[in-house]
Jmol script that loads the backbone (N, CA, C; Angstrom):
load data "model"
ATOM      1  N   MET A   1       0.834  -1.184  -0.013  1.00  0.00           N
ATOM      2  CA  MET A   1       0.031  -0.025   0.025  1.00  0.00           C
ATOM      3  C   MET A   1       0.886   1.234  -0.034  1.00  0.00           C
ATOM      4  N   LYS A   2       1.952   1.271   0.824  1.00  0.00           N
ATOM      5  CA  LYS A   2       2.816   2.439   0.876  1.00  0.00           C
ATOM      6  C   LYS A   2       3.483   2.651  -0.475  1.00  0.00           C
ATOM      7  N   THR A   3       3.888   1.675  -1.168  1.00  0.00           N
ATOM      8  CA  THR A   3       4.548   1.848  -2.501  1.00  0.00           C
ATOM      9  C   THR A   3       3.560   2.315  -3.500  1.00  0.00           C
ATOM     10  N   PHE A   4       2.343   1.918  -3.430  1.00  0.00           N
ATOM     11  CA  PHE A   4       1.333   2.402  -4.311  1.00  0.00           C
ATOM     12  C   PHE A   4       1.105   3.917  -4.064  1.00  0.00           C
ATOM     13  N   THR A   5       1.033   4.330  -2.801  1.00  0.00           N
ATOM     14  CA  THR A   5       0.831   5.746  -2.409  1.00  0.00           C
ATOM     15  C   THR A   5       1.952   6.607  -2.854  1.00  0.00           C
ATOM     16  N   LEU A   6       3.144   6.066  -2.624  1.00  0.00           N
ATOM     17  CA  LEU A   6       4.329   6.868  -3.209  1.00  0.00           C
ATOM     18  C   LEU A   6       4.311   6.910  -4.653  1.00  0.00           C
ATOM     19  N   SER A   7       3.965   5.913  -5.359  1.00  0.00           N
ATOM     20  CA  SER A   7       3.837   5.972  -6.891  1.00  0.00           C
ATOM     21  C   SER A   7       2.864   6.951  -7.350  1.00  0.00           C
ATOM     22  N   VAL A   8       1.727   7.000  -6.657  1.00  0.00           N
ATOM     23  CA  VAL A   8       0.636   7.919  -7.045  1.00  0.00           C
ATOM     24  C   VAL A   8       1.177   9.374  -6.789  1.00  0.00           C
ATOM     25  N   LEU A   9       1.869   9.596  -5.704  1.00  0.00           N
ATOM     26  CA  LEU A   9       2.327  10.962  -5.446  1.00  0.00           C
ATOM     27  C   LEU A   9       3.450  11.373  -6.472  1.00  0.00           C
ATOM     28  N   ALA A  10       4.360  10.445  -6.743  1.00  0.00           N
ATOM     29  CA  ALA A  10       5.332  10.700  -7.819  1.00  0.00           C
ATOM     30  C   ALA A  10       4.620  11.044  -9.147  1.00  0.00           C
ATOM     31  N   LEU A  11       3.713  10.253  -9.539  1.00  0.00           N
ATOM     32  CA  LEU A  11       3.008  10.594 -10.787  1.00  0.00           C
ATOM     33  C   LEU A  11       2.271  11.932 -10.776  1.00  0.00           C
ATOM     34  N   ALA A  12       1.633  12.280  -9.646  1.00  0.00           N
ATOM     35  CA  ALA A  12       1.015  13.498  -9.542  1.00  0.00           C
ATOM     36  C   ALA A  12       1.877  14.695  -9.534  1.00  0.00           C
ATOM     37  N   LEU A  13       3.065  14.482  -8.962  1.00  0.00           N
ATOM     38  CA  LEU A  13       4.067  15.625  -8.915  1.00  0.00           C
ATOM     39  C   LEU A  13       4.681  15.744 -10.475  1.00  0.00           C
ATOM     40  N   MET A  14       4.818  14.669 -11.129  1.00  0.00           N
ATOM     41  CA  MET A  14       5.397  14.772 -12.422  1.00  0.00           C
ATOM     42  C   MET A  14       4.394  15.490 -13.351  1.00  0.00           C
ATOM     43  N   LEU A  15       3.184  15.098 -13.173  1.00  0.00           N
ATOM     44  CA  LEU A  15       2.067  15.680 -14.039  1.00  0.00           C
ATOM     45  C   LEU A  15       1.802  17.117 -13.781  1.00  0.00           C
ATOM     46  N   THR A  16       1.986  17.537 -12.499  1.00  0.00           N
ATOM     47  CA  THR A  16       1.811  18.998 -12.268  1.00  0.00           C
ATOM     48  C   THR A  16       2.961  19.834 -13.019  1.00  0.00           C
ATOM     49  N   GLY A  17       4.054  19.256 -13.254  1.00  0.00           N
ATOM     50  CA  GLY A  17       5.109  20.018 -13.883  1.00  0.00           C
ATOM     51  C   GLY A  17       4.920  19.989 -15.453  1.00  0.00           C
ATOM     52  N   CYS A  18       4.037  19.216 -15.922  1.00  0.00           N
ATOM     53  CA  CYS A  18       3.765  19.065 -17.432  1.00  0.00           C
ATOM     54  C   CYS A  18       2.958  20.292 -17.884  1.00  0.00           C
ATOM     55  N   GLN A  19       3.378  20.704 -19.027  1.00  0.00           N
ATOM     56  CA  GLN A  19       2.570  21.830 -19.691  1.00  0.00           C
ATOM     57  C   GLN A  19       2.758  21.693 -21.212  1.00  0.00           C
ATOM     58  N   SER A  20       1.770  22.115 -21.932  1.00  0.00           N
ATOM     59  CA  SER A  20       1.835  22.076 -23.368  1.00  0.00           C
ATOM     60  C   SER A  20       2.976  22.910 -23.909  1.00  0.00           C
ATOM     61  N   ALA A  21       3.539  22.424 -24.962  1.00  0.00           N
ATOM     62  CA  ALA A  21       4.627  23.232 -25.688  1.00  0.00           C
ATOM     63  C   ALA A  21       4.133  24.497 -26.226  1.00  0.00           C
ATOM     64  N   PRO A  22       4.901  25.499 -26.122  1.00  0.00           N
ATOM     65  CA  PRO A  22       4.508  26.889 -26.646  1.00  0.00           C
ATOM     66  C   PRO A  22       4.537  26.729 -28.173  1.00  0.00           C
ATOM     67  N   SER A  23       3.449  27.413 -28.781  1.00  0.00           N
ATOM     68  CA  SER A  23       3.550  27.465 -30.255  1.00  0.00           C
ATOM     69  C   SER A  23       4.280  28.727 -30.612  1.00  0.00           C
ATOM     70  N   LEU A  24       5.310  28.360 -31.512  1.00  0.00           N
ATOM     71  CA  LEU A  24       6.140  29.490 -32.030  1.00  0.00           C
ATOM     72  C   LEU A  24       5.655  29.789 -33.549  1.00  0.00           C
ATOM     73  N   ASN A  25       5.020  30.895 -33.732  1.00  0.00           N
ATOM     74  CA  ASN A  25       4.648  31.217 -35.061  1.00  0.00           C
ATOM     75  C   ASN A  25       5.648  32.281 -35.646  1.00  0.00           C
ATOM     76  N   ASN A  26       5.357  32.698 -36.915  1.00  0.00           N
ATOM     77  CA  ASN A  26       6.287  33.609 -37.469  1.00  0.00           C
ATOM     78  C   ASN A  26       6.355  34.955 -36.774  1.00  0.00           C
ATOM     79  N   ASN A  27       5.414  35.338 -36.105  1.00  0.00           N
ATOM     80  CA  ASN A  27       5.317  36.575 -35.406  1.00  0.00           C
ATOM     81  C   ASN A  27       6.125  36.710 -34.069  1.00  0.00           C
ATOM     82  N   THR A  28       6.673  35.619 -33.608  1.00  0.00           N
ATOM     83  CA  THR A  28       7.373  35.540 -32.348  1.00  0.00           C
ATOM     84  C   THR A  28       8.828  36.024 -32.580  1.00  0.00           C
ATOM     85  N   ASN A  29       9.245  36.898 -31.722  1.00  0.00           N
ATOM     86  CA  ASN A  29      10.616  37.467 -31.772  1.00  0.00           C
ATOM     87  C   ASN A  29      11.521  36.766 -30.885  1.00  0.00           C
ATOM     88  N   ASN A  30      12.820  36.937 -30.960  1.00  0.00           N
ATOM     89  CA  ASN A  30      13.823  36.221 -30.197  1.00  0.00           C
ATOM     90  C   ASN A  30      13.656  36.460 -28.723  1.00  0.00           C
ATOM     91  N   THR A  31      13.241  37.620 -28.294  1.00  0.00           N
ATOM     92  CA  THR A  31      13.028  37.892 -26.823  1.00  0.00           C
ATOM     93  C   THR A  31      11.973  36.980 -26.290  1.00  0.00           C
ATOM     94  N   GLU A  32      10.850  36.814 -27.013  1.00  0.00           N
ATOM     95  CA  GLU A  32       9.771  35.906 -26.562  1.00  0.00           C
ATOM     96  C   GLU A  32      10.214  34.567 -26.544  1.00  0.00           C
ATOM     97  N   ILE A  33      10.920  34.045 -27.464  1.00  0.00           N
ATOM     98  CA  ILE A  33      11.477  32.718 -27.489  1.00  0.00           C
ATOM     99  C   ILE A  33      12.362  32.510 -26.305  1.00  0.00           C
ATOM    100  N   SER A  34      13.300  33.444 -25.965  1.00  0.00           N
ATOM    101  CA  SER A  34      14.131  33.333 -24.860  1.00  0.00           C
ATOM    102  C   SER A  34      13.422  33.213 -23.498  1.00  0.00           C
ATOM    103  N   GLN A  35      12.379  33.947 -23.444  1.00  0.00           N
ATOM    104  CA  GLN A  35      11.504  34.003 -22.271  1.00  0.00           C
ATOM    105  C   GLN A  35      10.814  32.670 -22.143  1.00  0.00           C
ATOM    106  N   LEU A  36      10.260  32.098 -23.219  1.00  0.00           N
ATOM    107  CA  LEU A  36       9.640  30.871 -23.083  1.00  0.00           C
ATOM    108  C   LEU A  36      10.671  29.755 -22.703  1.00  0.00           C
ATOM    109  N   ASN A  37      11.825  29.775 -23.209  1.00  0.00           N
ATOM    110  CA  ASN A  37      12.829  28.781 -22.805  1.00  0.00           C
ATOM    111  C   ASN A  37      13.167  28.883 -21.350  1.00  0.00           C
ATOM    112  N   THR A  38      13.254  30.058 -20.814  1.00  0.00           N
ATOM    113  CA  THR A  38      13.544  30.218 -19.423  1.00  0.00           C
ATOM    114  C   THR A  38      12.466  29.667 -18.485  1.00  0.00           C
ATOM    115  N   GLU A  39      11.173  29.976 -18.989  1.00  0.00           N
ATOM    116  CA  GLU A  39      10.137  29.472 -18.084  1.00  0.00           C
ATOM    117  C   GLU A  39      10.032  27.866 -18.156  1.00  0.00           C
ATOM    118  N   GLN A  40      10.384  27.303 -19.221  1.00  0.00           N
ATOM    119  CA  GLN A  40      10.316  25.875 -19.290  1.00  0.00           C
ATOM    120  C   GLN A  40      11.299  25.233 -18.433  1.00  0.00           C
ATOM    121  N   HIS A  41      12.486  25.957 -18.214  1.00  0.00           N
ATOM    122  CA  HIS A  41      13.536  25.296 -17.420  1.00  0.00           C
ATOM    123  C   HIS A  41      13.595  25.701 -16.050  1.00  0.00           C
ATOM    124  N   ALA A  42      12.578  26.330 -15.546  1.00  0.00           N
ATOM    125  CA  ALA A  42      12.469  26.684 -14.027  1.00  0.00           C
ATOM    126  C   ALA A  42      12.271  25.365 -13.244  1.00  0.00           C
ATOM    127  N   THR A  43      13.002  25.295 -12.186  1.00  0.00           N
ATOM    128  CA  THR A  43      12.922  24.095 -11.288  1.00  0.00           C
ATOM    129  C   THR A  43      11.686  24.129 -10.473  1.00  0.00           C
ATOM    130  N   PRO A  44      10.837  23.065 -10.508  1.00  0.00           N
ATOM    131  CA  PRO A  44       9.667  22.932  -9.691  1.00  0.00           C
ATOM    132  C   PRO A  44      10.075  22.950  -8.152  1.00  0.00           C
ATOM    133  N   TRP A  45       9.253  23.500  -7.260  1.00  0.00           N
ATOM    134  CA  TRP A  45       9.584  23.729  -5.938  1.00  0.00           C
ATOM    135  C   TRP A  45       9.857  22.381  -5.261  1.00  0.00           C
ATOM    136  N   TRP A  46       9.185  21.286  -5.507  1.00  0.00           N
ATOM    137  CA  TRP A  46       9.380  20.124  -4.868  1.00  0.00           C
ATOM    138  C   TRP A  46      10.674  19.358  -5.146  1.00  0.00           C
ATOM    139  N   GLN A  47      11.333  19.759  -6.109  1.00  0.00           N
ATOM    140  CA  GLN A  47      12.694  19.029  -6.520  1.00  0.00           C
ATOM    141  C   GLN A  47      13.714  19.521  -5.608  1.00  0.00           C
ATOM    142  N   ASN A  48      13.554  20.700  -4.891  1.00  0.00           N
ATOM    143  CA  ASN A  48      14.562  21.184  -3.883  1.00  0.00           C
ATOM    144  C   ASN A  48      14.086  21.104  -2.579  1.00  0.00           C
ATOM    145  N   ALA A  49      12.823  20.647  -2.300  1.00  0.00           N
ATOM    146  CA  ALA A  49      12.255  20.628  -0.965  1.00  0.00           C
ATOM    147  C   ALA A  49      12.694  19.422  -0.170  1.00  0.00           C
ATOM    148  N   VAL A  50      12.724  19.647   1.098  1.00  0.00           N
ATOM    149  CA  VAL A  50      13.050  18.583   2.049  1.00  0.00           C
ATOM    150  C   VAL A  50      11.731  18.072   2.656  1.00  0.00           C
ATOM    151  N   PHE A  51      11.302  16.892   2.261  1.00  0.00           N
ATOM    152  CA  PHE A  51      10.045  16.304   2.782  1.00  0.00           C
ATOM    153  C   PHE A  51      10.183  15.501   4.046  1.00  0.00           C
ATOM    154  N   TYR A  52       9.212  15.517   4.898  1.00  0.00           N
ATOM    155  CA  TYR A  52       9.267  14.621   6.087  1.00  0.00           C
ATOM    156  C   TYR A  52       7.919  13.994   6.258  1.00  0.00           C
ATOM    157  N   GLN A  53       7.880  12.714   6.231  1.00  0.00           N
ATOM    158  CA  GLN A  53       6.622  12.009   6.282  1.00  0.00           C
ATOM    159  C   GLN A  53       6.230  11.718   7.696  1.00  0.00           C
ATOM    160  N   ILE A  54       5.000  12.018   8.017  1.00  0.00           N
ATOM    161  CA  ILE A  54       4.355  11.898   9.321  1.00  0.00           C
ATOM    162  C   ILE A  54       3.224  10.893   9.347  1.00  0.00           C
ATOM    163  N   TRP A  55       3.297   9.952  10.224  1.00  0.00           N
ATOM    164  CA  TRP A  55       2.194   9.087  10.461  1.00  0.00           C
ATOM    165  C   TRP A  55       1.460   9.736  11.718  1.00  0.00           C
ATOM    166  N   PRO A  56       0.383  10.603  11.496  1.00  0.00           N
ATOM    167  CA  PRO A  56      -0.164  11.394  12.551  1.00  0.00           C
ATOM    168  C   PRO A  56      -0.489  10.680  13.855  1.00  0.00           C
ATOM    169  N   ARG A  57      -0.992   9.403  13.726  1.00  0.00           N
ATOM    170  CA  ARG A  57      -1.428   8.731  14.947  1.00  0.00           C
ATOM    171  C   ARG A  57      -0.239   8.429  15.849  1.00  0.00           C
ATOM    172  N   SER A  58       0.869   8.327  15.344  1.00  0.00           N
ATOM    173  CA  SER A  58       1.981   7.973  16.216  1.00  0.00           C
ATOM    174  C   SER A  58       3.070   8.995  16.252  1.00  0.00           C
ATOM    175  N   PHE A  59       2.837  10.130  15.660  1.00  0.00           N
ATOM    176  CA  PHE A  59       3.944  11.093  15.560  1.00  0.00           C
ATOM    177  C   PHE A  59       4.176  11.831  16.932  1.00  0.00           C
ATOM    178  N   TYR A  60       3.239  12.580  17.487  1.00  0.00           N
ATOM    179  CA  TYR A  60       3.310  13.259  18.798  1.00  0.00           C
ATOM    180  C   TYR A  60       1.976  13.406  19.400  1.00  0.00           C
ATOM    181  N   ASP A  61       1.938  13.025  20.739  1.00  0.00           N
ATOM    182  CA  ASP A  61       0.654  13.056  21.443  1.00  0.00           C
ATOM    183  C   ASP A  61       0.719  14.300  22.366  1.00  0.00           C
ATOM    184  N   SER A  62      -0.169  15.220  22.045  1.00  0.00           N
ATOM    185  CA  SER A  62      -0.199  16.421  22.771  1.00  0.00           C
ATOM    186  C   SER A  62      -1.110  16.488  24.040  1.00  0.00           C
ATOM    187  N   ASP A  63      -2.154  15.552  23.992  1.00  0.00           N
ATOM    188  CA  ASP A  63      -3.154  15.455  25.024  1.00  0.00           C
ATOM    189  C   ASP A  63      -3.105  14.185  25.896  1.00  0.00           C
ATOM    190  N   ALA A  64      -1.982  13.397  25.800  1.00  0.00           N
ATOM    191  CA  ALA A  64      -1.799  12.301  26.585  1.00  0.00           C
ATOM    192  C   ALA A  64      -2.915  11.078  26.499  1.00  0.00           C
ATOM    193  N   ASP A  65      -3.511  11.003  25.297  1.00  0.00           N
ATOM    194  CA  ASP A  65      -4.448   9.984  25.148  1.00  0.00           C
ATOM    195  C   ASP A  65      -3.877   8.795  24.525  1.00  0.00           C
ATOM    196  N   GLY A  66      -2.523   8.721  24.247  1.00  0.00           N
ATOM    197  CA  GLY A  66      -1.941   7.571  23.779  1.00  0.00           C
ATOM    198  C   GLY A  66      -1.863   7.589  22.208  1.00  0.00           C
ATOM    199  N   HIS A  67      -2.371   8.606  21.582  1.00  0.00           N
ATOM    200  CA  HIS A  67      -2.321   8.675  20.071  1.00  0.00           C
ATOM    201  C   HIS A  67      -1.826  10.092  19.641  1.00  0.00           C
ATOM    202  N   GLY A  68      -1.065  10.102  18.592  1.00  0.00           N
ATOM    203  CA  GLY A  68      -0.694  11.421  18.112  1.00  0.00           C
ATOM    204  C   GLY A  68      -1.878  12.156  17.497  1.00  0.00           C
ATOM    205  N   ASP A  69      -1.601  13.448  17.398  1.00  0.00           N
ATOM    206  CA  ASP A  69      -2.776  14.354  17.018  1.00  0.00           C
ATOM    207  C   ASP A  69      -2.246  15.517  16.228  1.00  0.00           C
ATOM    208  N   PHE A  70      -3.201  16.361  15.619  1.00  0.00           N
ATOM    209  CA  PHE A  70      -2.780  17.468  14.846  1.00  0.00           C
ATOM    210  C   PHE A  70      -2.210  18.570  15.760  1.00  0.00           C
ATOM    211  N   ASN A  71      -2.579  18.785  16.982  1.00  0.00           N
ATOM    212  CA  ASN A  71      -1.965  19.706  17.856  1.00  0.00           C
ATOM    213  C   ASN A  71      -0.533  19.324  18.072  1.00  0.00           C
ATOM    214  N   GLY A  72      -0.312  18.057  18.234  1.00  0.00           N
ATOM    215  CA  GLY A  72       1.118  17.580  18.456  1.00  0.00           C
ATOM    216  C   GLY A  72       1.938  17.808  17.207  1.00  0.00           C
ATOM    217  N   MET A  73       1.382  17.716  15.997  1.00  0.00           N
ATOM    218  CA  MET A  73       2.226  18.014  14.788  1.00  0.00           C
ATOM    219  C   MET A  73       2.477  19.521  14.797  1.00  0.00           C
ATOM    220  N   THR A  74       1.522  20.324  15.140  1.00  0.00           N
ATOM    221  CA  THR A  74       1.812  21.749  15.071  1.00  0.00           C
ATOM    222  C   THR A  74       2.788  22.192  16.052  1.00  0.00           C
ATOM    223  N   GLN A  75       2.752  21.507  17.251  1.00  0.00           N
ATOM    224  CA  GLN A  75       3.755  21.870  18.292  1.00  0.00           C
ATOM    225  C   GLN A  75       5.251  21.568  17.899  1.00  0.00           C
ATOM    226  N   LYS A  76       5.295  20.596  17.074  1.00  0.00           N
ATOM    227  CA  LYS A  76       6.676  20.135  16.555  1.00  0.00           C
ATOM    228  C   LYS A  76       7.175  20.765  15.264  1.00  0.00           C
ATOM    229  N   LEU A  77       6.291  21.692  14.625  1.00  0.00           N
ATOM    230  CA  LEU A  77       6.671  22.381  13.439  1.00  0.00           C
ATOM    231  C   LEU A  77       8.032  23.206  13.615  1.00  0.00           C
ATOM    232  N   PRO A  78       8.220  23.950  14.679  1.00  0.00           N
ATOM    233  CA  PRO A  78       9.483  24.670  14.792  1.00  0.00           C
ATOM    234  C   PRO A  78      10.658  23.705  14.833  1.00  0.00           C
ATOM    235  N   TYR A  79      10.622  22.551  15.417  1.00  0.00           N
ATOM    236  CA  TYR A  79      11.639  21.559  15.516  1.00  0.00           C
ATOM    237  C   TYR A  79      11.918  21.095  14.083  1.00  0.00           C
ATOM    238  N   LEU A  80      10.939  20.760  13.227  1.00  0.00           N
ATOM    239  CA  LEU A  80      11.109  20.235  11.907  1.00  0.00           C
ATOM    240  C   LEU A  80      11.561  21.346  11.105  1.00  0.00           C
ATOM    241  N   GLN A  81      11.370  22.645  11.324  1.00  0.00           N
ATOM    242  CA  GLN A  81      12.007  23.724  10.544  1.00  0.00           C
ATOM    243  C   GLN A  81      13.452  23.812  10.796  1.00  0.00           C
ATOM    244  N   GLU A  82      13.823  23.630  12.078  1.00  0.00           N
ATOM    245  CA  GLU A  82      15.256  23.570  12.467  1.00  0.00           C
ATOM    246  C   GLU A  82      16.050  22.653  11.790  1.00  0.00           C
ATOM    247  N   LEU A  83      15.318  21.454  11.507  1.00  0.00           N
ATOM    248  CA  LEU A  83      16.043  20.369  10.796  1.00  0.00           C
ATOM    249  C   LEU A  83      16.168  20.601   9.332  1.00  0.00           C
ATOM    250  N   GLY A  84      15.463  21.676   8.871  1.00  0.00           N
ATOM    251  CA  GLY A  84      15.528  21.962   7.393  1.00  0.00           C
ATOM    252  C   GLY A  84      14.348  21.412   6.630  1.00  0.00           C
ATOM    253  N   VAL A  85      13.436  20.902   7.335  1.00  0.00           N
ATOM    254  CA  VAL A  85      12.210  20.362   6.590  1.00  0.00           C
ATOM    255  C   VAL A  85      11.271  21.468   6.128  1.00  0.00           C
ATOM    256  N   ASN A  86      10.862  21.477   4.884  1.00  0.00           N
ATOM    257  CA  ASN A  86      10.008  22.505   4.382  1.00  0.00           C
ATOM    258  C   ASN A  86       8.712  22.002   3.666  1.00  0.00           C
ATOM    259  N   ALA A  87       8.574  20.653   3.773  1.00  0.00           N
ATOM    260  CA  ALA A  87       7.394  20.081   3.243  1.00  0.00           C
ATOM    261  C   ALA A  87       7.034  18.790   4.126  1.00  0.00           C
ATOM    262  N   LEU A  88       5.675  18.626   4.333  1.00  0.00           N
ATOM    263  CA  LEU A  88       5.220  17.462   5.081  1.00  0.00           C
ATOM    264  C   LEU A  88       4.340  16.576   4.196  1.00  0.00           C
ATOM    265  N   TRP A  89       4.579  15.333   4.456  1.00  0.00           N
ATOM    266  CA  TRP A  89       3.796  14.268   3.798  1.00  0.00           C
ATOM    267  C   TRP A  89       3.054  13.610   5.038  1.00  0.00           C
ATOM    268  N   LEU A  90       1.671  13.756   5.002  1.00  0.00           N
ATOM    269  CA  LEU A  90       0.869  13.217   6.023  1.00  0.00           C
ATOM    270  C   LEU A  90       0.301  11.831   5.515  1.00  0.00           C
ATOM    271  N   THR A  91       0.610  10.789   6.246  1.00  0.00           N
ATOM    272  CA  THR A  91       0.079   9.465   5.856  1.00  0.00           C
ATOM    273  C   THR A  91      -1.398   9.503   5.966  1.00  0.00           C
ATOM    274  N   PRO A  92      -2.166   8.968   5.021  1.00  0.00           N
ATOM    275  CA  PRO A  92      -3.720   9.075   5.109  1.00  0.00           C
ATOM    276  C   PRO A  92      -4.184   8.275   6.435  1.00  0.00           C
ATOM    277  N   MET A  93      -5.248   8.879   6.986  1.00  0.00           N
ATOM    278  CA  MET A  93      -5.815   8.298   8.091  1.00  0.00           C
ATOM    279  C   MET A  93      -7.256   7.935   7.902  1.00  0.00           C
ATOM    280  N   PHE A  94      -7.602   6.743   8.245  1.00  0.00           N
ATOM    281  CA  PHE A  94      -8.910   6.228   7.989  1.00  0.00           C
ATOM    282  C   PHE A  94      -9.132   5.037   8.890  1.00  0.00           C
ATOM    283  N   GLU A  95     -10.372   4.779   9.149  1.00  0.00           N
ATOM    284  CA  GLU A  95     -10.695   3.631  10.029  1.00  0.00           C
ATOM    285  C   GLU A  95     -10.372   2.338   9.280  1.00  0.00           C
ATOM    286  N   ALA A  96      -9.707   1.478  10.034  1.00  0.00           N
ATOM    287  CA  ALA A  96      -9.250   0.118   9.469  1.00  0.00           C
ATOM    288  C   ALA A  96      -9.565  -0.958  10.446  1.00  0.00           C
ATOM    289  N   PRO A  97      -9.828  -2.129   9.952  1.00  0.00           N
ATOM    290  CA  PRO A  97     -10.192  -3.267  10.837  1.00  0.00           C
ATOM    291  C   PRO A  97      -8.848  -3.919  11.474  1.00  0.00           C
ATOM    292  N   SER A  98      -7.753  -3.441  11.049  1.00  0.00           N
ATOM    293  CA  SER A  98      -6.582  -3.994  11.716  1.00  0.00           C
ATOM    294  C   SER A  98      -6.280  -3.527  13.126  1.00  0.00           C
ATOM    295  N   TYR A  99      -5.185  -3.962  13.747  1.00  0.00           N
ATOM    296  CA  TYR A  99      -4.934  -3.551  15.152  1.00  0.00           C
ATOM    297  C   TYR A  99      -4.544  -2.101  15.221  1.00  0.00           C
ATOM    298  N   HIS A 100      -4.146  -1.505  14.051  1.00  0.00           N
ATOM    299  CA  HIS A 100      -3.938  -0.039  14.108  1.00  0.00           C
ATOM    300  C   HIS A 100      -5.132   0.840  14.305  1.00  0.00           C
ATOM    301  N   GLY A 101      -6.258   0.310  14.095  1.00  0.00           N
ATOM    302  CA  GLY A 101      -7.562   1.001  14.348  1.00  0.00           C
ATOM    303  C   GLY A 101      -7.848   1.996  13.198  1.00  0.00           C
TER     304      GLY A 101
END
end "model"
wireframe off; spacefill off
backbone 0.3
color backbone group
């Protein structure tokens, strides 16, 4: 399941960077062509981002009920920033019949 989720994210990230090729007609001058080439080679933000994956239920328990929670995640944001993290990947949460609940 985790491999499938990572594959879906990778595909989604690749597709967000896709765009149609600009059409260059006879009225386009060299400045416009240069600008189009520069825009196409801009690095997407996620290629230089430092991601940190969080399993919310086990990450940090802020209210001592035995399970991680969103308040716990927000309390740890300054620490994650100190580590250089600038993007979070939250593992999906849903009811499950397994022992994870």
